[in-house]
Structure formats: C-alpha cells, structure tokens
C-alpha positions as CSV (number, residue, x, y, z in Angstrom):
1,M,-136.7,155.6,30.0
2,A,-134.5,158.3,31.5
3,A,-136.6,158.2,34.7
4,L,-135.9,154.4,35.0
5,V,-132.1,155.1,34.7
6,V,-132.3,157.7,37.4
7,E,-134.4,155.7,39.7
8,T,-132.2,152.6,39.3
9,A,-129.1,154.7,40.0
10,R,-130.8,156.2,43.1
11,H,-131.8,152.8,44.5
12,I,-128.4,151.3,43.9
13,L,-126.7,154.3,45.7
14,D,-129.3,154.1,48.6
15,Y,-128.4,150.4,49.0
16,T,-124.6,150.5,48.5
17,G,-123.5,154.0,49.2
18,G,-120.2,155.2,47.7
19,T,-119.7,156.1,44.1
20,L,-121.8,154.7,41.3
21,V,-120.1,154.1,38.0
22,M,-122.5,153.7,35.1
23,P,-121.0,152.6,31.8
24,M,-123.4,153.7,29.2
25,T,-123.4,155.4,25.8
26,V,-125.8,158.2,25.4
27,L,-125.9,159.7,21.9
28,V,-129.2,161.6,22.1
29,E,-128.8,165.0,23.7
30,Q,-132.3,165.2,25.1
31,Y,-131.9,161.8,26.7
32,W,-128.7,162.9,28.3
33,R,-130.4,166.1,29.6
34,E,-133.2,164.1,31.2
35,I,-130.7,161.7,32.9
36,S,-128.4,164.4,34.1
37,S,-131.2,166.6,35.4
38,G,-132.9,163.7,37.1
39,L,-129.6,162.7,38.9
40,A,-129.2,166.4,39.9
41,R,-132.7,166.4,41.4
42,H,-131.6,163.6,43.7
43,D,-128.3,165.3,44.5
44,I,-126.4,162.5,42.8
45,P,-123.1,163.9,41.6
46,V,-122.0,163.2,38.1
47,R,-118.6,163.0,36.4
48,H,-119.4,162.4,32.8
49,F,-116.6,160.8,30.8
50,V,-116.6,160.0,27.1
51,L,-114.1,157.4,25.9
52,H,-113.3,158.7,22.4
53,A,-111.4,157.2,19.6
54,D,-111.2,158.3,16.0
55,Q,-113.4,156.5,13.4
56,D,-110.5,154.5,11.9
57,T,-109.5,153.2,15.3
58,L,-113.1,152.3,16.2
59,R,-113.5,150.4,12.9
60,A,-110.2,148.6,13.5
61,R,-111.2,147.7,17.0
62,I,-114.5,146.3,15.9
63,A,-112.8,144.4,13.0
64,G,-110.3,142.9,15.5
65,D,-112.8,141.9,18.1
66,T,-112.5,138.2,18.8
67,V,-115.5,138.0,21.1
68,L,-118.3,139.7,19.1
69,G,-116.5,139.3,15.8
70,P,-115.7,141.8,13.0
71,D,-119.3,141.9,11.7
72,S,-121.0,143.6,14.6
73,P,-123.9,145.5,12.9
74,F,-124.9,147.0,16.2
75,R,-121.6,148.7,16.8
76,L,-121.1,149.6,13.2
77,R,-124.5,151.2,13.0
78,Y,-123.6,153.6,15.8
79,L,-120.3,154.9,14.4
80,E,-121.8,157.9,12.6
81,P,-124.4,158.8,15.3
82,Y,-121.4,158.9,17.8
83,A,-119.4,161.1,15.4
84,E,-122.4,163.4,15.0
85,A,-123.0,163.6,18.8
86,A,-119.3,164.2,19.4
87,R,-119.3,167.1,16.9
88,T,-122.5,168.7,18.1
89,W,-122.8,168.4,21.9
90,L,-121.4,165.3,23.5
91,H,-117.8,166.4,23.9
92,A,-118.8,169.7,25.3
93,E,-120.8,168.0,28.0
94,A,-118.1,165.6,29.2
95,E,-114.6,165.0,30.1
96,V,-113.2,163.4,27.0
97,I,-110.5,160.7,27.3
98,D,-109.0,160.1,23.9
99,T,-108.4,156.3,23.8
100,T,-107.1,156.2,20.2
101,H,-103.6,155.3,21.4
102,L,-104.4,154.0,24.8
103,T,-104.9,150.5,26.2
104,P,-108.0,149.9,28.2
105,A,-105.9,149.9,31.4
106,Q,-104.4,153.2,30.5
107,A,-107.8,154.7,29.8
108,A,-109.0,153.5,33.2
109,E,-105.9,155.0,34.8
110,Q,-106.7,158.4,33.3
111,I,-110.3,158.2,34.6
112,V,-109.1,157.2,38.1
113,G,-106.6,160.0,38.0
114,A,-109.2,162.6,37.0
115,V,-111.6,161.4,39.7
116,K,-108.9,161.5,42.4
117,S,-107.8,165.0,41.5
C-alpha cells in the first residue's frame, strides 16, 4: 500500500510540478517509514505536519459535526490509536500544530507560515 501512495505522489508531481500536499492520517509507524523512505528515494521533499488536538476537543468536534453527525464510529475508533501514536512516535516525526484552540483557517495559516519560513 505504501508503494501505491509513493507512486501516486510521484506521478502527480511529474504531471503538475510544484508542491504536493497530501492530507492523510498515518497512525502506523512502519507504514509512515515506508512512505517517507519511498518519497525520499524519488527525491520528493516532505514537510510532515500533524494537526493535533487533545482528546476532549476531538470528541467535542466529532459530537458537533453537522455533516457526518455525532455518531461517527470511524472517527471515534481512531481516537485511542492516534493518542498512542502521538505518545510513542508520531509527534517526534512531525511538525505538530496544536489545533485545540485554533479555527481551521488559523491552523492553515500556521502551516503556510511554517512552509514559507
């Protein structure tokens, strides 16, 4: 699966040029290692950002979601795996943007600012 992610990214960049932004959540360290090393083999630069929020905020955001609704078993199922990945490896591998008290626009501004600096 990681090879497919890498090949897709490579083909998109070959076609479009510029900077590729891939919004995806990776909670399995080995999978992240395969993706990041595959991108590196193709000389594709990576800026890895994690949009973090504490568990209470995440639960409140899920509960208040008017599109998917408050009973999103998919998102609720990944709260603890995210917390475990954050504690053990994920935050050490990324630039963490704490979104607990940010709007989506403010979080985007922080990423843009980090990329431009």
